[in-house]
C-alpha positions as CSV (number, residue, x, y, z in Angstrom):
1,M,60.0,-84.2,143.4
2,S,58.6,-80.7,145.3
3,Q,60.1,-77.2,146.4
4,D,59.5,-75.3,149.3
5,S,56.9,-72.6,149.2
6,S,59.0,-69.6,148.2
7,P,59.2,-69.3,144.8
8,I,62.8,-70.2,143.8
9,S,64.6,-68.1,140.7
10,P,66.7,-71.1,137.9
11,M,70.0,-71.3,139.7
12,S,72.5,-69.2,137.9
13,P,76.0,-71.0,136.9
14,N,78.1,-70.0,139.2
15,A,76.1,-70.7,142.6
16,V,75.9,-73.5,145.2
17,Q,72.6,-74.6,146.8
18,R,71.1,-76.7,150.0
19,F,68.2,-78.9,149.7
20,L,67.3,-81.6,151.6
21,F,64.8,-84.6,151.7
22,K,62.2,-83.8,153.7
23,E,61.2,-87.0,154.1
24,L,64.4,-89.4,155.0
25,N,65.9,-85.9,156.9
26,I,69.1,-86.1,153.8
27,R,70.5,-82.9,153.7
28,G,72.4,-82.3,150.6
29,Q,74.2,-79.8,148.3
30,H,74.2,-78.7,145.0
31,I,77.3,-76.5,143.2
32,Q,78.5,-76.0,140.0
33,L,80.4,-72.8,138.8
34,Q,81.7,-72.2,135.2
35,Q,82.1,-67.9,134.8
36,S,83.7,-67.8,138.1
37,W,85.7,-70.8,137.5
38,Q,86.9,-70.0,134.5
39,E,87.8,-66.1,135.4
40,M,90.2,-68.2,138.2
41,I,92.1,-69.9,135.9
42,K,92.2,-67.4,132.9
43,D,95.2,-66.5,131.7
44,R,97.4,-69.9,133.9
45,H,97.3,-72.5,131.3
46,Y,97.0,-75.3,133.4
47,P,97.4,-79.1,132.7
48,A,94.5,-81.0,133.0
49,A,95.6,-83.2,135.7
50,I,96.1,-79.2,137.6
51,I,92.9,-78.7,136.6
52,N,90.9,-81.7,137.6
53,L,92.6,-81.3,140.7
54,L,91.7,-77.6,141.9
55,G,88.2,-77.4,140.3
56,E,88.0,-80.3,142.9
57,L,89.4,-78.5,145.7
58,T,87.3,-75.0,144.5
59,A,84.4,-77.0,144.7
60,M,84.9,-78.7,148.2
61,S,86.0,-75.3,149.8
62,V,83.0,-73.7,148.5
63,L,80.6,-76.2,149.9
64,M,82.5,-76.4,153.3
65,A,82.5,-72.2,153.6
66,N,78.1,-72.4,152.7
67,G,76.3,-71.8,155.4
68,M,79.3,-70.2,157.9
69,K,77.6,-68.6,160.3
70,H,80.6,-66.4,161.1
71,K,82.4,-63.4,159.2
72,G,85.5,-64.8,157.8
73,R,86.7,-67.2,155.9
74,I,87.8,-70.8,154.8
75,T,91.3,-71.7,152.9
76,L,92.2,-74.9,151.9
77,Q,96.1,-75.7,151.0
78,I,97.4,-79.0,150.4
79,Q,101.8,-78.5,150.0
80,G,103.1,-81.8,148.1
81,S,106.7,-83.2,147.3
82,G,105.0,-84.1,143.9
83,P,105.1,-82.3,140.2
84,I,102.2,-80.3,141.8
85,T,103.9,-78.9,144.6
86,L,101.0,-76.2,146.1
87,L,97.3,-75.6,145.7
88,V,95.0,-73.3,147.7
89,V,91.5,-72.3,147.6
90,D,90.3,-69.2,150.1
91,V,86.3,-69.1,150.6
92,T,85.1,-66.0,152.6
93,H,81.6,-66.5,154.2
94,D,80.2,-64.4,151.6
95,L,81.0,-66.9,149.4
96,K,84.3,-65.2,147.2
97,V,86.7,-67.2,145.8
98,R,90.0,-67.3,144.8
99,G,93.3,-70.1,144.1
100,M,95.7,-71.1,142.5
101,A,98.2,-73.7,142.1
102,K,101.9,-74.8,141.4
103,T,104.0,-76.7,139.8
104,N,107.6,-77.9,139.7
105,K,108.2,-79.9,136.2
106,E,105.8,-81.2,133.3
107,I,103.2,-83.4,134.1
108,T,102.1,-86.2,131.8
109,T,101.2,-89.5,132.8
110,E,100.7,-88.8,136.4
111,S,96.9,-89.3,137.5
112,T,96.0,-90.4,141.2
113,L,95.9,-88.2,144.4
114,D,99.6,-89.9,145.3
115,E,101.6,-89.7,141.8
116,L,100.5,-85.7,142.0
117,L,101.4,-84.5,145.4
118,G,103.6,-87.3,147.1
119,D,102.9,-87.3,150.7
120,G,101.4,-83.5,150.8
121,Q,99.0,-82.7,153.4
122,I,95.6,-81.2,153.0
123,L,95.2,-78.5,155.4
124,M,91.9,-76.2,156.6
125,T,92.1,-73.3,158.0
126,L,88.8,-72.1,159.5
127,E,89.5,-67.3,160.5
128,N,86.7,-66.3,162.3
129,T,87.5,-62.4,161.4
130,Q,85.3,-60.9,164.2
131,T,87.4,-62.4,166.5
132,Q,91.3,-63.3,165.0
133,H,90.4,-66.8,165.6
134,H,92.0,-69.3,163.4
135,F,91.7,-72.7,163.7
136,Q,94.0,-75.3,161.7
137,S,93.2,-78.5,161.1
138,Y,94.5,-81.4,158.4
139,V,92.2,-83.5,156.4
140,P,93.7,-87.3,156.7
141,R,94.6,-88.4,153.0
142,E,92.9,-91.3,152.7
143,G,91.1,-92.6,149.3
144,E,92.3,-91.4,146.1
145,T,90.6,-88.4,146.0
146,V,89.8,-85.2,147.0
147,A,85.9,-86.5,147.4
148,E,87.1,-89.7,149.5
149,A,89.3,-87.5,151.5
150,F,86.7,-84.6,152.9
151,E,84.3,-87.8,153.2
152,T,86.2,-89.3,156.0
153,F,86.8,-85.8,157.6
154,L,83.4,-84.8,157.3
155,S,82.2,-87.8,158.8
156,Q,84.9,-88.1,161.8
157,S,84.3,-84.7,162.1
158,E,80.3,-83.9,162.0
159,Q,79.4,-87.2,163.3
160,L,77.3,-87.4,159.9
161,P,78.2,-90.0,156.6
162,S,79.2,-87.8,153.9
163,K,78.6,-89.1,150.5
164,I,80.6,-86.4,147.3
165,W,80.8,-86.0,143.6
166,L,83.1,-83.9,142.4
167,A,84.2,-83.2,138.6
168,A,86.0,-80.9,137.0
169,N,87.1,-79.2,133.4
170,E,88.6,-76.4,132.0
171,H,84.5,-74.6,131.3
172,S,83.1,-75.8,135.1
173,L,83.3,-77.4,138.0
174,G,80.5,-79.1,139.8
175,G,80.2,-81.5,142.6
176,V,76.9,-83.1,145.1
177,M,77.3,-83.6,148.8
178,I,74.7,-85.9,150.8
179,Q,75.0,-86.1,154.7
180,K,72.8,-88.1,156.6
181,M,70.9,-86.9,159.6
182,P,71.4,-88.0,163.5
183,E,67.5,-88.4,162.8
184,T,67.5,-90.3,159.7
185,D,67.5,-94.0,160.1
186,G,64.0,-93.0,162.6
187,H,62.3,-91.7,159.3
188,D,63.0,-94.7,157.4
189,I,65.7,-96.8,157.6
190,D,66.1,-97.6,154.3
191,G,66.5,-94.5,153.2
192,W,69.8,-93.5,153.6
193,E,70.9,-96.7,151.9
194,R,68.0,-95.2,148.6
195,I,69.3,-92.1,148.4
196,L,73.1,-93.5,148.1
197,H,72.3,-95.8,145.3
198,L,70.8,-92.9,143.3
199,T,72.8,-90.9,144.2
200,T,75.9,-93.0,142.6
201,T,74.4,-93.0,139.1
202,V,75.5,-89.3,138.7
203,Q,78.2,-88.5,135.5
204,N,80.6,-86.0,135.5
205,D,79.6,-84.7,132.6
206,E,76.5,-83.7,134.2
207,L,78.1,-82.7,137.5
208,T,79.4,-79.8,135.1
209,S,76.6,-79.3,133.2
210,L,73.1,-79.5,134.7
211,P,71.7,-77.1,136.9
212,A,70.6,-77.9,140.4
213,E,67.0,-78.5,139.4
214,A,67.7,-80.5,136.0
215,L,70.2,-82.6,137.6
216,L,67.7,-83.7,141.5
217,H,65.1,-84.2,139.3
218,R,67.1,-86.7,137.2
219,L,68.4,-88.7,140.5
220,F,65.4,-88.2,143.1
221,H,62.2,-87.5,141.0
222,E,60.6,-90.3,142.8
223,E,61.4,-88.9,146.4
224,L,60.0,-85.7,148.0
225,L,62.7,-82.8,147.8
226,E,63.2,-79.2,149.5
227,L,65.1,-76.7,147.0
228,F,66.7,-73.9,149.2
229,D,67.9,-70.2,148.1
230,A,70.9,-70.6,145.5
231,E,73.8,-68.7,146.7
232,E,75.4,-67.2,144.3
233,V,79.3,-67.8,143.8
234,V,81.7,-64.8,142.7
235,Y,85.7,-64.5,141.9
236,E,87.3,-62.3,143.8
237,C,91.3,-61.4,143.7
238,P,91.7,-57.9,143.5
239,K,94.8,-56.2,142.4
240,D,95.7,-54.5,145.9
241,E,98.1,-51.8,145.2
242,E,98.4,-49.9,148.1
243,R,99.5,-53.6,149.6
244,V,102.5,-53.7,146.9
245,H,103.5,-50.2,147.7
246,N,103.4,-50.6,151.7
247,M,106.0,-53.8,150.6
248,L,107.8,-51.8,148.7
249,K,108.1,-49.0,151.1
250,S,108.9,-51.6,154.2
251,L,112.2,-52.4,152.1
252,G,113.5,-49.2,152.5
253,E,114.6,-46.7,149.6
254,D,117.7,-47.4,148.8
255,E,117.3,-51.0,148.8
256,V,114.7,-50.5,146.3
257,R,116.8,-48.2,144.5
258,K,119.4,-50.8,143.7
259,I,117.2,-53.3,142.7
260,L,116.0,-51.3,140.4
261,E,119.3,-50.0,138.8
262,E,120.2,-53.4,138.9
263,Q,117.0,-54.6,137.0
264,G,116.1,-51.6,135.2
265,Q,112.6,-52.0,136.5
266,I,111.0,-54.0,139.5
267,V,108.3,-56.9,138.7
268,I,106.2,-57.8,141.5
269,H,104.3,-60.4,141.0
270,N,101.3,-62.0,142.7
271,E,100.8,-65.8,142.2
272,M,97.4,-66.0,144.2
273,C,95.5,-63.5,141.5
274,N,98.5,-64.2,138.6
275,F,99.2,-59.7,138.3
276,H,102.2,-58.5,137.5
277,M,103.1,-54.9,138.9
278,R,105.4,-52.9,136.9
279,F,107.4,-50.4,138.6
280,E,110.1,-48.1,136.5
281,K,112.3,-45.0,137.7
282,E,109.2,-42.6,137.9
283,D,106.8,-45.0,139.3
284,I,110.0,-45.3,142.4
285,D,110.5,-41.2,142.5
286,A,106.5,-41.6,142.9
287,L,106.3,-44.0,145.6
288,F,108.5,-42.4,147.6
289,A,108.0,-38.7,147.0
290,D,106.0,-38.1,149.9
291,K,108.7,-39.6,152.2
292,Q,111.3,-37.1,151.1
293,T,108.8,-34.1,151.4
294,T,108.3,-35.2,155.1
295,V,111.6,-35.0,155.7
296,Q,112.5,-31.6,154.1
């Protein structure tokens, strides 16, 4: 396996990395997240089924967002009628990721997409923050896994046959995607089938534990492979206090004080970022002090 002329630092356990079979014109990506993934699910106490499904959706979101040509974000969302009622992952153009899941019952023996999500649909939203334009499309729920659904979607939308392998546990998530380019067969008529056959030998524990260079060497050591620079993926879900303050102000002082009187304190829970903000009487007094001063 060869590398390009520029030195490539070892992939961090929180990165996505592109690669190219130079003689075959087949492209691919490898992803593995550890710390950023652990931060995303910290203190959420998700069962294994949610961890696996949310992890696969997170990996897929990053693979889709990597290489965006404009500032913005990709959001993948599944609203289901099964025990998992919501999965949402949000990734920016500079690979800042956040996400969460909601469930309405204890998950026991359910394991397939149909059992976990019911008839839930996968909605992809592409946001261009430069033009303020949003593009939405549904990803067909074909196959029994997140990977199979996106293989069909990418093969149809990009007209590039795509194969995806994803895995996740509470410590790490990982994935590999390969795509056949239009000129692939002209380089080697058997190239795509050969690379596909080699990649199908990958194991879930390899996806979640082996860094890119080690895994790609294990799979493709007899192929000429070019590795590109790894791109770091960071978990970012800031505690936006100003937004919460503005939300309370929008309710009006009378309504806020009424809630405070009824409940003793006001507790705001941000589900996406998994934090609580608590407001006592003195906090509400301070929040509306500027308004009182202005009126006087």
